[in-house]
C-alpha positions in Angstrom: 0.2 0.1 -0.2 1.1 3.4 -0.6 2.6 5.8 2.2 -0.3 7.5 4.1 0.2 11.6 4.0 2.5 13.0 6.3 3.4 9.7 7.9 6.7 9.8 10.1 8.5 8.3 12.9 6.9 10.6 15.1 3.4 10.1 13.8 4.0 6.2 14.4 5.1 6.6 17.8 2.1 8.8 18.4 -0.4 6.1 17.0 1.5 2.9 18.7 0.8 4.9 22.2 -2.6 6.1 21.5 -4.1 2.8 19.8 -3.1 0.8 22.6 -3.6 2.8 25.5 -7.3 3.1 24.7 -10.1 4.6 27.0 -10.4 2.5 30.2 -13.2 0.0 29.8 -14.6 -3.2 31.6 -11.9 -6.1 32.0 -13.6 -8.6 29.6 -13.3 -5.6 26.8 -9.8 -4.5 27.6 -8.9 -8.3 27.0 -10.8 -8.4 23.8 -9.5 -5.4 22.5 -5.8 -6.4 23.6 -6.0 -9.7 22.2 -3.5 -11.0 24.6 -1.9 -10.2 27.9 1.4 -12.0 28.9 1.8 -12.8 32.4 4.7 -13.2 34.6 4.7 -14.4 38.3 7.3 -11.5 39.7 5.4 -8.8 41.5 7.2 -5.6 41.8 5.1 -4.1 43.1 2.4 -6.3 41.3 2.5 -9.1 38.4 3.0 -7.6 34.8 -0.6 -8.9 33.9 -2.3 -6.4 36.6 0.1 -3.9 35.6 -0.8 -3.9 32.2 -4.6 -3.8 32.6 -4.8 -1.2 35.3 -3.8 1.5 32.4 -7.2 -0.3 30.4 -9.8 -1.4 32.9 -12.0 1.4 34.9 -11.2 1.0 38.8 -8.5 -2.2 38.2 -7.4 -3.5 41.3 -4.3 -5.8 41.5 -5.5 -9.3 41.4 -8.9 -8.5 39.5 -7.6 -10.6 36.8 -7.1 -13.8 39.0 -10.2 -13.2 41.2 -12.7 -12.7 38.1 -10.9 -15.3 35.6 -13.8 -18.1 36.2 -16.4 -15.5 35.4 -14.5 -14.5 31.8 -14.7 -16.3 28.7 -10.7 -16.1 28.5 -8.0 -19.1 29.2 -4.6 -19.3 30.3 -2.6 -20.7 27.6 0.8 -20.1 25.7 0.3 -18.2 22.7 3.4 -16.2 21.4 4.3 -16.4 25.2 2.3 -17.3 28.1 -0.8 -15.4 29.6 -4.3 -14.8 28.9 -6.5 -14.6 25.7 -10.0 -14.9 24.9 -11.3 -18.4 24.6 -12.1 -18.3 20.8 -8.7 -17.3 20.2 -6.9 -20.0 22.0 -9.2 -22.4 20.6 -7.5 -21.7 17.2 -4.4 -23.4 18.2 -6.0 -26.6 19.5 -5.9 -29.5 19.5 -2.2 -28.7 19.9 0.4 -31.4 19.0 3.7 -30.8 21.0 6.9 -31.1 19.3 7.9 -33.7 21.9 6.2 -36.9 21.7 5.4 -38.7 24.9 6.4 -42.1 25.7 3.9 -44.7 26.1 4.4 -45.1 30.0 4.1 -41.2 30.3 1.1 -41.3 27.9 -0.7 -43.7 30.3 0.3 -41.7 33.2 -1.3 -38.7 31.4 -4.6 -40.4 30.4 -4.7 -41.9 34.3 -4.4 -38.5 35.5 -6.9 -37.2 32.8 -9.4 -39.6 34.2 -8.8 -38.9 37.8 -9.3 -35.0 37.0 -12.6 -35.9 34.9 -13.9 -38.0 38.0 -13.1 -35.1 40.4 -14.1 -32.0 38.6 -12.0 -28.9 39.9 -8.6 -30.6 41.0 -6.0 -29.0 42.9 -2.6 -30.4 42.2 -1.9 -31.1 45.7 -4.9 -33.7 45.4 -2.9 -35.0 42.3 0.2 -35.6 43.9 -1.8 -37.5 47.4 -3.3 -39.7 45.0 -0.4 -40.5 42.5 2.4 -39.9 44.6 4.8 -39.3 42.0 7.6 -38.0 43.8 9.9 -35.2 42.6 11.3 -34.3 39.2 13.9 -31.3 38.4 12.2 -28.7 36.6 13.5 -26.7 33.6 15.0 -23.7 35.7 17.0 -26.2 38.1 14.7 -26.6 41.0 12.4 -29.2 41.8 8.5 -29.7 41.5 6.1 -32.5 41.9 6.2 -34.8 39.0 2.5 -35.0 38.8 2.2 -31.1 38.8 4.8 -31.2 36.0 2.8 -33.7 33.8 -0.6 -31.6 34.5 1.2 -28.7 32.8 2.5 -30.9 30.0 -1.2 -31.7 30.0 -2.5 -28.2 29.9 -0.2 -27.4 27.0 -1.3 -30.2 25.0 -4.9 -29.0 25.6 -6.2 -32.1 27.6 -7.1 -29.9 30.5 -7.5 -26.0 31.3 -7.2 -23.7 34.1 -10.3 -23.3 35.7 -9.0 -20.6 38.2 -6.4 -20.2 41.0 -6.6 -21.1 44.5 -3.7 -18.8 46.7 -2.1 -18.6 43.3 -2.1 -22.4 42.6 -3.6 -23.3 39.2 -6.7 -25.2 39.6 -7.6 -27.7 36.7 -10.6 -29.3 35.0 -10.6 -31.7 32.0 -10.9 -29.7 28.4 -13.4 -30.5 25.8 -11.5 -32.0 22.4 -12.1 -29.8 19.6 -12.0 -29.9 15.9 -9.1 -29.3 13.9 -9.0 -25.6 12.4 -7.8 -24.8 9.0 -4.0 -24.1 9.3 -4.3 -21.2 7.0 -7.5 -19.4 8.4 -6.1 -20.1 12.2 -2.9 -18.9 11.3 -4.1 -15.8 9.5 -6.2 -15.0 12.4 -3.5 -15.3 15.1 -1.3 -13.1 13.0 -4.0 -10.6 13.1 -4.2 -11.1 16.9 -0.4 -10.2 17.0 -0.7 -7.2 14.7 -3.6 -5.9 16.5 -1.6 -5.7 20.0 1.7 -4.6 18.9 1.3 -2.4 15.7 2.9 -0.6 14.4 5.5 -3.3 13.7 8.5 -2.9 11.7 9.2 -5.5 9.2 11.9 -7.6 11.2 9.5 -7.7 14.6 6.6 -8.7 12.5 8.8 -11.7 11.3 9.9 -12.7 14.6 6.6 -12.4 16.4 5.1 -14.6 13.5 8.0 -17.1 14.2 6.9 -17.4 17.8 3.5 -19.0 16.9 5.6 -22.2 16.5 5.3 -22.2 20.4 1.4 -21.6 20.5 0.8 -23.9 17.4 3.7 -26.2 17.1 1.8 -28.6 14.6 2.0 -25.8 12.2 5.4 -24.7 12.4 6.2 -25.1 8.6 3.2 -22.9 7.6 4.6 -19.9 9.8 6.4 -18.5 6.8 3.7 -18.7 4.2 1.5 -17.0 6.9 4.1 -14.1 7.2 4.2 -14.0 3.3 -0.1 -13.5 3.1 0.4 -11.1 6.3 2.7 -8.7 4.1 0.6 -8.9 1.2 -2.6 -8.1 3.0 -1.6 -5.6 6.2 -1.4 -1.8 5.5 2.4 -0.9 5.5 4.6 2.1 4.6 8.1 2.9 4.5 9.3 5.6 6.9 13.0 6.3 7.4 14.2 3.1 5.3 12.3 0.6 7.5 8.7 -1.2 6.5 6.2 -0.9 9.0 3.0 -2.8 9.3 -0.3 -2.3 10.8 -4.0 -3.3 10.5 -6.2 -2.8 7.5 -8.3 0.4 7.7 -6.2 2.0 10.1 -4.0 5.4 9.1 -1.2 6.1 11.6 -1.3 9.8 10.7 -5.1 10.4 11.2 -5.9 12.9 13.5 -7.8 10.4 15.3 -5.0 9.3 17.3 -3.7 12.8 18.6 -6.5 15.0 19.4 -4.3 17.8 19.5 -1.0 18.7 18.4 0.5 17.2 21.6 -0.1 14.2 23.5 -2.0 14.3 26.7 -0.4 15.7 29.8 -0.4 12.0 31.2 2.4 10.1 33.2 2.2 6.1 32.9 4.6 3.9 34.6 4.2 0.8 32.0 4.7 -2.8 32.7 8.1 -4.3 31.0 5.8 -6.2 28.9 3.2 -3.9 28.0 2.4 -3.6 24.3 3.7 -0.1 24.2 7.2 -1.3 25.1 7.2 -4.6 24.5 8.9 -4.8 21.1 12.7 -3.1 22.0 13.4 -2.7 18.7 10.7 -0.4 18.0 11.4 0.9 21.4 15.0 2.3 20.4 13.5 3.6 16.8 10.7 5.7 18.9 12.8 6.7 21.9 16.6 6.6 20.9 17.6 4.7 24.0 17.9 1.1 24.9 15.6 -0.5 27.7 16.1 -4.0 28.9 14.3 -6.1 31.4 16.9 -7.0 34.4 15.1 -9.2 36.8 17.4 -11.9 35.9 20.3 -10.1 35.5 22.9 -10.1 38.2 22.6 -7.5 40.7 25.9 -6.0 40.3 25.2 -5.6 36.3 21.8 -3.8 36.6 21.5 -0.4 34.7 18.1 0.4 36.1 17.1 -1.8 38.4 15.6 -5.3 39.2 12.0 -4.4 37.6 12.3 -1.2 36.2 9.0 0.2 34.5 9.3 2.3 31.8 8.0 6.0 32.3 5.8 7.4 29.6 5.5 11.4 29.5 2.8 12.4 26.9 4.2 10.2 24.0 7.8 9.8 24.9 9.5 7.6 27.5 11.9 9.5 29.4 13.2 7.3 31.9 11.8 4.6 34.7 10.9 3.8 38.0 11.2 1.2 40.3 8.4 0.5 42.9 8.0 -1.4 46.4 5.8 -1.3 48.8 7.1 -1.2 52.7 5.5 -0.4 56.0 2.1 -0.1 53.9 3.1 2.7 51.7 4.7 3.0 48.4 8.2 3.8 47.7 9.0 4.9 44.4 12.6 6.0 42.8 13.2 7.0 39.6 15.8 7.8 36.9 15.8 9.5 33.7 17.7 9.4 30.2 18.5 13.0 30.4 19.8 12.8 33.8 17.1 14.9 35.5 13.4 15.0 35.7 11.4 17.6 33.5 11.1 20.7 35.3 7.6 21.1 33.8 5.1 21.6 36.6 2.5 19.7 34.6 5.0 16.9 34.8 4.9 17.0 38.8 1.2 16.9 38.9 0.8 14.0 36.3 3.5 11.8 38.2 1.6 12.6 41.5 -1.6 11.6 40.0 0.3 8.3 38.6 1.3 7.3 41.8 -2.0 8.1 43.4 -3.3 5.7 40.8 -0.9 3.1 41.7 -1.8 3.3 45.5 -5.3 2.7 44.7 -4.6 -0.2 42.2 -2.5 -1.7 45.1 -5.0 -1.1 47.6 -2.9 1.7 49.8 -4.6 4.0 51.6 
């Protein structure tokens, strides 16, 4: 497609911020608009999924997603990474055929466990472990876990069981009804559209990498991902800006006035989760804001540049720094760093930052 009038990197940046930081709505509608919410277990000061949703859901409190999950038409599952997505989208990836086949003995154990879950209904892993007594095994990060819990995880990935909710943070499982295989081409095109709708505008290389990640969500169609990428490039809206090809959903115009009501972005400060769609694509991040942001929770403390769980700090449509938040003594502690070396002297920035911290205190239930 041709290049929209007045399309610049600055226009793409404003479009990226405005289209994903939409007006707060209900939890169900926000997840539907996002298409997918990445999950992470670290709380600093809350989980990534909660930090992402608080900007997009009216009156959102930390833990609302877990609390309301059983009432929503959503699923926990692997997509391009692990998180929450609408049930209809999840169904496109199932029945999932894992790349690693089970041995006959492991398949027999899975069938016995599935029969147990079907008979019991909602099942806690503790009950499975008590019944089967399979002992401990080494997990992927070097620790130990119950063998039955590990098998439940494998069954969940294969679509034999689903997560029906959580109890004290622990997943509860129920048997999942089998589904008919989807048409690979239509399913992959729909999944690519979910990716693009969430992360647009996407530089060409990022689009390619994200489509390749669908091999994790739909490994049975790994060989179909490259043709799906070719189809996406042909059907999506796109343009060359500063020598880079960018892609976004059909029917949207990044240069349209609807994305920015005035010449300047709203006087608003937001502290974003490390996996928020505004900042998720680190390549795009550097194009837009000319500095490098990395998630450092798993970096040795002595090598961290910005902190264990540094949250990118968005002011208007510029990410000017980062914040590290913690809760101690029932109050919120906040420390900030700035790319320029100091905070803006604009009084509107100070007011907006204070308002964001008030919003976070409400979100965390601090009064």
